[in-house]
GUFIMAR-699973 format. One record per residue: y, z, x negated of N, C-alpha, C, CB in turn; residue in one letter. Coordinates in steps of 0.2 Angstrom, whole numbers, plus 2048, in hexadecimal, padded with zeros to 3 digits. Atoms other than C-alpha are relative to their C-alpha. Glycine has a CB too. Example, Ala and Ser with C-alpha at 12.3 -4.5 7.8 and 13.67 -1.06 7.14 Angstrom:
<vexnus>
ny:7FA, nz:800, nx:7FC, cay:7EA, caz:827, cax:7C2, cy:806, cz:800, cx:7FC, cby:800, cbz:806, cbx:805, aa:a
ny:7FA, nz:7FF, nx:804, cay:7FB, caz:824, cax:7BC, cy:805, cz:803, cx:804, cby:802, cbz:7F9, cbx:7FE, aa:s
</vexnus>
This chain:
<vexnus>
ny:7FF, nz:7F9, nx:7FE, cay:B45, caz:B53, cax:7D4, cy:806, cz:801, cx:804, cby:801, cbz:803, cbx:7FB, aa:m
ny:7F9, nz:7FF, nx:7FE, cay:B57, caz:B51, cax:7D9, cy:7FF, cz:7FE, cx:807, cby:805, cbz:7FB, cbx:7FD, aa:q
ny:800, nz:802, nx:7F9, cay:B51, caz:B4A, cax:7EA, cy:7FC, cz:805, cx:804, cby:7FF, cbz:7F9, cbx:800, aa:h
ny:803, nz:7FB, nx:7FE, cay:B48, caz:B5A, cax:7EE, cy:804, cz:805, cx:803, cby:7FD, cbz:803, cbx:7FB, aa:l
ny:7FC, nz:7FA, nx:7FC, cay:B4D, caz:B68, cax:7FA, cy:802, cz:805, cx:7FA, cby:7FC, cbz:804, cbx:807, aa:d
ny:7FE, nz:7FC, nx:804, cay:B57, caz:B75, cax:7F0, cy:7FB, cz:805, cx:7FF, cby:806, cbz:803, cbx:802, aa:v
ny:806, nz:7FA, nx:801, cay:B49, caz:B82, cax:7F2, cy:7FB, cz:7FC, cx:7FC, cby:7FC, cbz:803, cbx:807, aa:r
ny:804, nz:803, nx:804, cay:B3D, caz:B76, cax:7EC, cy:802, cz:7FE, cx:7F8, cby:7FE, cbz:7FA, cbx:803, aa:a
ny:7FE, nz:801, nx:808, cay:B47, caz:B72, cax:7DC, cy:800, cz:806, cx:7FD, cby:808, cbz:7FD, cbx:7FF, aa:q
ny:800, nz:7F9, nx:803, cay:B49, caz:B85, cax:7D9, cy:7F8, cz:801, cx:7FE, cby:802, cbz:806, cbx:805, aa:l
ny:805, nz:7FE, nx:801, cay:B36, caz:B87, cax:7DB, cy:7FD, cz:7FC, cx:7FB, cby:7FD, cbz:800, cbx:804, aa:a
ny:802, nz:803, nx:806, cay:B32, caz:B78, cax:7CE, cy:803, cz:803, cx:7FA, cby:803, cbz:7F8, cbx:801, aa:v
ny:7FC, nz:7FE, nx:805, cay:B3F, caz:B7F, cax:7C1, cy:7FD, cz:807, cx:7FF, cby:808, cbz:7FF, cbx:800, aa:k
ny:803, nz:7F8, nx:800, cay:B37, caz:B91, cax:7C4, cy:7FA, cz:7FF, cx:7FC, cby:7FF, cbz:803, cbx:807, aa:q
ny:806, nz:802, nx:801, cay:B26, caz:B8A, cax:7C1, cy:800, cz:7FD, cx:7F8, cby:7FC, cbz:7FC, cbx:806, aa:r
ny:7FF, nz:802, nx:807, cay:B2C, caz:B80, cax:7B1, cy:801, cz:805, cx:7FB, cby:805, cbz:7FC, cbx:7FF, aa:v
ny:7FE, nz:7FB, nx:804, cay:B34, caz:B8F, cax:7AA, cy:7FA, cz:804, cx:7FE, cby:806, cbz:804, cbx:802, aa:l
ny:805, nz:7FD, nx:801, cay:B24, caz:B99, cax:7AD, cy:7FB, cz:7FD, cx:7FB, cby:7FD, cbz:802, cbx:806, aa:e
ny:804, nz:805, nx:805, cay:B19, caz:B8C, cax:7A5, cy:801, cz:800, cx:7FA, cby:801, cbz:7FA, cbx:801, aa:d
ny:7FD, nz:800, nx:806, cay:B24, caz:B8B, cax:796, cy:800, cz:806, cx:7FC, cby:807, cbz:7FD, cbx:800, aa:n
ny:800, nz:7F9, nx:803, cay:B25, caz:B9D, cax:793, cy:7F9, cz:801, cx:7FD, cby:802, cbz:805, cbx:806, aa:l
ny:807, nz:7FF, nx:801, cay:B12, caz:B9E, cax:794, cy:7FD, cz:7FC, cx:7FA, cby:7FC, cbz:7FE, cbx:805, aa:q
ny:803, nz:804, nx:805, cay:B0F, caz:B90, cax:789, cy:803, cz:801, cx:7F9, cby:7FF, cbz:7F9, cbx:802, aa:h
ny:7FC, nz:800, nx:807, cay:B1D, caz:B92, cax:77B, cy:7FF, cz:806, cx:7FD, cby:807, cbz:7FE, cbx:801, aa:l
ny:800, nz:7F9, nx:803, cay:B1C, caz:BA4, cax:779, cy:7FA, cz:805, cx:802, cby:806, cbz:804, cbx:802, aa:s
ny:805, nz:7FC, nx:7FE, cay:B0C, caz:BA9, cax:781, cy:800, cz:806, cx:804, cby:7FC, cbz:801, cbx:7FC, aa:r
ny:7FD, nz:7FA, nx:7FA, cay:B16, caz:BB5, cax:78F, cy:7FF, cz:7FD, cx:806, cby:807, cbz:802, cbx:800, aa:l
ny:801, nz:800, nx:7F8, cay:B12, caz:BB7, cax:7A0, cy:804, cz:806, cx:804, cby:7F9, cbz:801, cbx:801, aa:r
ny:7FC, nz:7FB, nx:7FE, cay:B1F, caz:BC0, cax:7A9, cy:7FC, cz:804, cx:806, cby:806, cbz:7FE, cbx:802, aa:a
ny:803, nz:7FC, nx:7FB, cay:B19, caz:BCF, cax:7B4, cy:804, cz:800, cx:807, cby:7FF, cbz:808, cbx:7FD, aa:e
ny:7FC, nz:803, nx:7FA, cay:B27, caz:BCC, cax:7BF, cy:806, cz:7FD, cx:800, cby:803, cbz:805, cbx:804, aa:t
ny:7FB, nz:805, nx:7FF, cay:B32, caz:BBF, cax:7C4, cy:805, cz:801, cx:805, cby:7FD, cbz:7F9, cbx:801, aa:m
ny:7FC, nz:800, nx:7FC, cay:B42, caz:BC0, cax:7CC, cy:802, cz:7FB, cx:804, cby:804, cbz:801, cbx:7FE, aa:f
ny:7FC, nz:806, nx:7FD, cay:B4A, caz:BB5, cax:7D8, cy:805, cz:7FC, cx:7FC, cby:803, cbz:802, cbx:806, aa:r
ny:7FB, nz:803, nx:805, cay:B53, caz:BA7, cax:7D0, cy:807, cz:800, cx:803, cby:7FD, cbz:7F8, cbx:7FF, aa:p
ny:7F9, nz:801, nx:7FE, cay:B66, caz:BA6, cax:7D0, cy:802, cz:7FA, cx:802, cby:804, cbz:802, cbx:7FB, aa:i
ny:7FD, nz:806, nx:7FD, cay:B6E, caz:B98, cax:7DA, cy:806, cz:800, cx:801, cby:7FC, cbz:7FE, cbx:805, aa:h
ny:7F9, nz:800, nx:7FD, cay:B7D, caz:B91, cax:7DE, cy:805, cz:7FD, cx:7FC, cby:803, cbz:806, cbx:801, aa:g
ny:7FC, nz:804, nx:804, cay:B8C, caz:B8A, cax:7D7, cy:804, cz:806, cx:7FB, cby:806, cbz:7FC, cbx:805, aa:r
ny:7FE, nz:7FA, nx:803, cay:B8F, caz:B99, cax:7CA, cy:805, cz:7FD, cx:7FA, cby:7F9, cbz:804, cbx:7FE, aa:l
ny:7FB, nz:802, nx:804, cay:B9F, caz:B97, cax:7C1, cy:803, cz:7F9, cx:7FF, cby:7FE, cbz:802, cbx:7FA, aa:g
ny:7FE, nz:806, nx:7FF, cay:BA2, caz:B86, cax:7C4, cy:806, cz:7FE, cx:804, cby:7FA, cbz:7FD, cbx:802, aa:v
ny:7FA, nz:802, nx:7FC, cay:BB4, caz:B7F, cax:7C9, cy:800, cz:7F9, cx:800, cby:806, cbz:803, cbx:7FE, aa:t
ny:7FE, nz:807, nx:7FF, cay:BB9, caz:B6F, cax:7CF, cy:808, cz:800, cx:7FE, cby:7FF, cbz:7FD, cbx:808, aa:t
ny:7F9, nz:801, nx:804, cay:BCA, caz:B69, cax:7C6, cy:802, cz:7F9, cx:803, cby:7FF, cbz:800, cbx:7F6, aa:i
ny:7FE, nz:808, nx:7FE, cay:BD3, caz:B5A, cax:7CF, cy:803, cz:7FD, cx:7FB, cby:805, cbz:800, cbx:806, aa:a
ny:7FC, nz:805, nx:806, cay:BD8, caz:B4D, cax:7C4, cy:805, cz:7FB, cx:804, cby:7F9, cbz:7FC, cbx:7FC, aa:r
ny:7FC, nz:804, nx:7FD, cay:BE7, caz:B43, cax:7C9, cy:806, cz:7FE, cx:7FC, cby:801, cbz:802, cbx:806, aa:g
</vexnus>
């Protein structure tokens, strides 16, 4: 999956989440919000 386009990766992950929610808890969301993406809270620290 890491070789897919970023949008394709998000779509795959979204589908897995929806499938898992339905399978494990018998829930299906009425409304799905757009996925959050980006480097949220990730900081690069230089080592040296």
